[in-house]
N, C-alpha and C positions, 0 to 999 in steps of 0.2 A: 310807637310803643305806649303812649298814654292811653290810647283806646283799647289795648289788649287786656289790661287788668280787669276791664269791665266784666268779661265772662268768667273771671275767677270765682265769683260767687254764684256761678250758674247752678251748681248742685243744689243749694238751698232754695233758690228761686224756682227751680224746676218743679217743686211741689206745688207752689202757687200757680204755676202755669198749668199744671195738671188739673187744678180746680177751675181755672179760667174758662175752659170750654163749656162748663155747665151753664153759667149764665149766658154765654154766647149761644148756647143751644136754644134758648128761648126765642131768639130772633130768627125768623124763617129764612132771611136772605143769606146770612153768612153760613148757614148750615151746610151747603154743598161745597164749602171750601175748608174742610178740616185739615188738609195736608199742609198748606202754607202756614197755618197757625203756629205749629211748633217751631218752624223755621224763623218766623219773625219774633217769636217770644224771646229769644236770647237778647237781641238788641234792645227790646223794650225793658228788659231787666237790667241791661247794661247801663241805662241812664234812669235810675229810679227816681231821681229828683225831678226830672222833666216830665216823666210819665205820670207822676202823681196826680196833676190836675186832669190829665187825659183820662185816667182811670177812676177819677172821682165818681163819675156817674155810675159805672158798673159796681164800684165799691159800695155805693149806697144801696144798690139793688139787693145784694145779699143782706145788707143791714135791715132792709124792709122785709126781706124774706124771713128773717129770723123770727119776728113776732107773728108772722103770718101763720105758722103752724098752730098758734093758739086758736085762730078762728077758721079761716078758709084756706090756708096754705096746705093743709094736709092733702086735699085732692089734687093740688097743683103739682106736688112733687112726683106722684106717679105719672102725671101727664108728661113730665120732662123725661122720665126714665123709659117710657114706652118706646119712643123712637130709637133710643140707644139700644134697647133690647132687640128691636126689629133690625137695626143695622149692624149688630154685633161689633162693638167698639174695637178698633185695631189694637193689636198687641205688639209691644216692642220686640225687636229681634234679640237673639242671644249675643253674647259678647264675641268680638272678633278673636280669631284663634292665631296661635303661633306668632305673637308679636315679637320681633327680633331686630337686631341691628344689621343693616346692610353695609353701611360705610360710615366712617367718622374721620374728621380732621380737626384742625385747630379752630375752624370757624363754622362748621356745619355738621349735621347729623342726619343720616338717612335711615329710616326704619321701614320695615315691611311687615305684612300680616296676611292672613288668609281669611276668606269669607266666613261669616258666622255659620254655625251648624244649623240654626233655625232662623229663617227669615220671615215667614208668615205670608198670608195671602195679600197683604197690602204692599208687598215689595220692599225695596231698599232705596232710600233717597240718596244716601251717601255716608261718608265717614267724617268724623270730626277728630282732629289730632290736637292734643293739649299737652303742655309740659309745665314743669316748675323746677326751679333750681333747688339743690339740696340745702336745707336750712330754712326754706320758705314753704308756705302752704297755699299760695295763690296760684291757681292753674291759669296758664296763658294759652289762648287758642292760636295754634300755629297754622292750621289748615281747616277750613270749614266746608263740609259737604263735598268732599272729593270722591269721585267714583273709582279712582285708582286704588291699588292695594299697596302703595308705597308713598312715602312723603319725605321730602328733604327740608329740614328746618335749618334756615340760614341765619347769618348775622349773629352767631353765638360768640361767647367770650371764652378764649382758651383757659383751661384750668377749672372750669365749672363742672359740677356734677349735676346731670340732668335726669329727672324722672319724667317718663313719657307714658301716656295712655292713649288708646284709640277707642272711640265710641261710635257705634253704628246707629244711624237715625232712619226711622221710617214714619209712617202716619201715626203709629202708636207712641212715638216719642223716642227718647234716648235709651240705648241698651246699657247693660252692665259694661264697665270699661274693661278692655284687654290691656294689660300693663306689661312693661319690661320686667325681667326677673330682678333687676337691680339698677341703681343709678349708673349712667354712662359718663365717664370722664371725657371732656371735650379736649382732645389733643391729637396731634399727628402721630399715627402709628407708622414707624419707619418700615418695618417688614412684618407683614401678616404672618401668623404662625402657620407652618406647614410641616408635616411629617413625611420624611422620605423612607418609605418602607422598603427594606432590601427585597430583591426579587425572590430569594429563597423563602421568605416569610409571608409572601402574599397568598400562598395556598396553605393547606393543612401541614403543620409541622409535627412530625412523628418521631418519638424517641422511646427507647426501651426503659423499663423500670430500673432505677439505680443509676441512670446516666446523669451527667452534669449538664445543666442547661445554662448558657451564657449568651444572651441575645442582645444586640445593640440596635437601637432605633434612633438614627440621626434625625434632627429637626432644625428648622430655622425660625427666626422671629426676633424682632426688636421692638421695644425693650425685652429683657429676658422673659420668656414665657413661663407660666406656671404649669407644671406637669402633674397629672394625676392618673391613677390606674384603677381599673375595676376588673373583677373576674365574675363573669356571668351576671353582671349588673350589681354586684356587691363589692364592698371594699376588700382589698387583698389581705390575706393572713400573713402578717410580716414575720411570723415564726417559720413559715415555710418558703415564702418568696421574698427575696431582697431586691429592692429597687434603688439604683444609684443614678442620680441625675446630675448633669453638668450643663454648661451653657449651650452645648451643641448636640448632646445625645442623652438618651435614657437607656440604662442597662437593666434587663430583667435577669436575675440570677437565682437558680435553684441548685443547691449543692447535690442532692440526691433525689431525682424525680420519682414520684409515686403515682399510683393510679388516680388518686384523688386530686392531683394537680392538673388533670385534663380539664379543658373548658375553653371558653372564649375570653381572652384578655383584651380589654379595650383601653387604649392610651389616649389621653386628651391633653393637648397643649393649648394654652389660652393666654392671649394678650388683650387685656381690657375686655371688650365685648366680642372680640374675634377669637375663634377657636378652630382647631382641626382635630379630627379623630382618626384613629387607625385601630384595627382589630387583628388579633392573632388567635388562630384556632390551634391549641396545643393538645396533642393526643399521646398519652403515655401507654405503651403496650407491653405485653409480656407473653410468655408461653401459654397456650390454652390449657384448660383442664381436659380430662379424659371424656370420651363420649359417655352419655348418661347411662346407657345400657346396650347390651348386644345379645342377640339370641339366634339359635339355629332354627330356621324356618322349616327346612326339609332337606332330605338327602336321598338320592336315587342314583343308581348306576355308579358312575365314578365322579359324581358331582355333589356339592353341598350348597344350599341357598342360605345366605346370611342377611340379617337386618339389624340396624342400630339407630340410636337417636343422637342428635347433636349434643355437644358438651354444654353444661350449664354456664360455664365461664369460658368465654371466647378469647380472653386475654385483651379485652377492650379493642379488638379489631376483628375483621371478618375471617371466618374459617375458609382456608384455601383448598383443603383436600383432606383425605384420610389415607392411612397406611394399614393394609390388612395382612396378617401373618397367620401361618398354620404351623402346627406341631404334631408329629407322630407320637402317640402315647408310648410307643416302644422306646424311642430315643429321647423324647422330651426336648429336642432342639427346634428352635423357631426359625422359619424361613419366610421371607417376604414374597407374597404372591401378587399384591396390587399396591401401587404407590402413586401418590397424587391423584387419588380416586375421588370424584366429586359427588357421587350419589350416596344415598343412605341404604342401598341394597346392593348385594353383589352375589355372584355365583362363582364358586371356586371349582375348577375342573381338574382332570388328570390325577385324581387320587388313586391310591394303590388298593387293589382288591384285598380284602381280609384285614386291613389296618384300620385303626380308630384315630380320629383327629380332633384336636381342640383348635379354636380360632380366637384371635384377639384383634382389636382395632385401636389405632392412635389417631388423634386429631392434629391437624397442621394449620398454622397461620403464617404471616409474613416473618415472624420471629423464629419459628422452628416447629419441631414435633413435640407434642405433649410428653411429659416425663412419665406419666402413668397411662394405663389403657383400660379398656373394657374387655372382659373375657366371657366367652360363652359358657353357660353352666352345663349345657348338653354336650354330648360327645357324638360325633358323626362316625358311624361304623359302616364301612364299605363291605357289604355282604358278598360272599362267594356265590356265584350263580349256578354252580354245579355243572360247568361246561366240561365235557369229556372230549379229549383230543382224539380225533379219528383221522389217522393218516390217510392220505389219498391213495386210491387203488390204481396201480399201474398194471397194464397187461404185460405178462412175462414174455420176454423175447427169446426165441429159439436160436441159440448160438451154435447149434450142431452144424458141423462142417466136415466133409470128407477130407483126408489128408491131401495137401497140395504143396509140392516143393516150390519154394520161392527162389531158391538159388540151386541150380543143378551142379552135378559133379563135372569136373573138367579132366580131360585126358592129361596124364602126367608121365614124366620120364624120371626114373630114379636111378641111382648109382648103387651098385652092389656094395653092401656094408654101411650105407648111410641111411638113417631112419628118415622116413617120409610120412606125410599125413594127407588124407583125403577129406575135403570139407564140403558140406551142403547145408541148406536150411529148409525147414518144412513147417507148415502150420496145419491146424485141424482141431476140431472139438467133437468129442473129448480128446484128450491128449493122445496122439497116436503112439503105437508101440513100434520101435525102430529095430530093424534087423539088417545085418550086413551079409552079403553073399559074395563068394568068389567063384566065378565060372559057374553060376547058378547053384552053388552049394553053400549052405548056411555055414558061416564061419564058427559060430557058437562061442565056446570059451577057450579058444586056442590062445595060449599065452603069448604067442608071437604078435598077436593083434590086441590093440587096446581101443575099446568102443566107448565113446562119450556122447551123451545127449543132454543138452542144457538150454532151456529157454528157446527151443526150436532149432538150435544149432547142433548139427550132427557131425561127428568127426571119427575117422578111423586112422589110428596110428599104426604103421607097419615098422616094427623094430628091425633094423639091420637086414634089409631084404637081400635075398640071393636071386640068382637068375630064374629060379623056379617060382618066385613070388609074383612074377609078372602075370597079367591076364586081365579079365574083365571083372571089375568090382561093381556091385549093385547095392544100393541102399533102398530098403523097402519100409514104408510106413503104413500101419494098419490101425483102424479103429472101427467102431460100430457102423460108421457111415460109408466105409470103403477103404481102399488102399491105393497107394501110389508108389512108383519106383523111379529111380533115376540111376544111370550107369555111366562108367567111364573106363578107359583103358589105361592100364599101368604097364609101362615098359621099364624093365630093370636092365641096365647096361653094365657090361663087364669092362673094366679099364684094361687096355692092352698096352704093355710096356715094350719099348723098343730094346734092341740088344744093348745099346749103349746105356739105357736106363737100368737094364738088368744088371749090367756090370757094375754100375755105380751102386746098385742096391746091395750087391755082394760086398 
């Protein structure tokens, strides 16, 4: 440890080292070894008491060079600058990036960093890691010219606060230091902080406007971690969002969610130099606004073509479809013709000829259908096309037919004094005229006989016949196409009583 404080004063000695190469440049032999010079410079500065006699000679050289400009030194100075200009003196690298703590316990500290953004043509010799305790200003070299991007500082005292910086070294010298954000306490961290994000919150969390949000984020860490929240990289508005922290979890509470509460919320838990982060994407949605406009593009036949534009306000979520409705101007009643329709143009068909129609469209998202709609200013009138109904022409069928008996007369036997009836059926077109004959003589209007013809059924009723009413009866049917006849024989029988019956009759 006594040897380490020597580089503490490295920063002021560095300026002298930067001037040292100028007199060295006069010697032709050390000129090809510019790179080791900065490496060996720190130890030379580390022991200034012993190096004083060694550097006495070069120290006198600049002393002599001082009066030289009065006489002949003026041309000598450009002679020294000429080789430097020709060789383009090396430039130091930029500072190491992202210096951070990788691990810490009660006796050691491990830090890490990334390569500087600018290295230069001369390349990179390595990194020098330095530290000092809080309350002191003397930097101690912990690691010199290491090529790794991490360093473990050992043999530390528990309870100390350590400031650490990393310097990149190349042929041009030391770079600007990359430092830790703050001092690191040297102590054992029992449990590193870690956030256990619930599965439901790992993806986008969607809620409707006015909903209450109460989200719990469990975490672990010892000693008790410090919890902080950001929204879109900015501090939270405590008037709208309430954060409640405990030893085991952090609760994000919003009493009534609004659209402006949407965003990316980032939670950070920190124990000393260790931290863990988790983010939540909160999306507050509501019903969409109506489509911006709607117009009737064309109407033809029984169809109407429509076109509309998306709503200006989507409700903070994507539009999932549209609902198109029509209304007859006569009734004014609206009917849905298309639902969950995804395009911005549509053709409505099956409209009624002679009627006029208006149309309107609603927007839909995952919350529901917009409360208002866009309506067409134009009216679609379905014109009558002047169609005249022409009935089909059919060839008339000739139904003319000569009379034909479908059921003939049957011979019958009747009893004197008992009415009897003769029946037959006939067809023909036009309707035939029916005549009845007895023994080839037309009966005519004889009241003893009753002639009936209905729906082709012909009947002849003989009232209380006597023995003289027997004979041959003929039915004759005539029309313009011809005639037909059918005949039967009627026998009228007399009842003969025996003497015994006669006696009984008396």
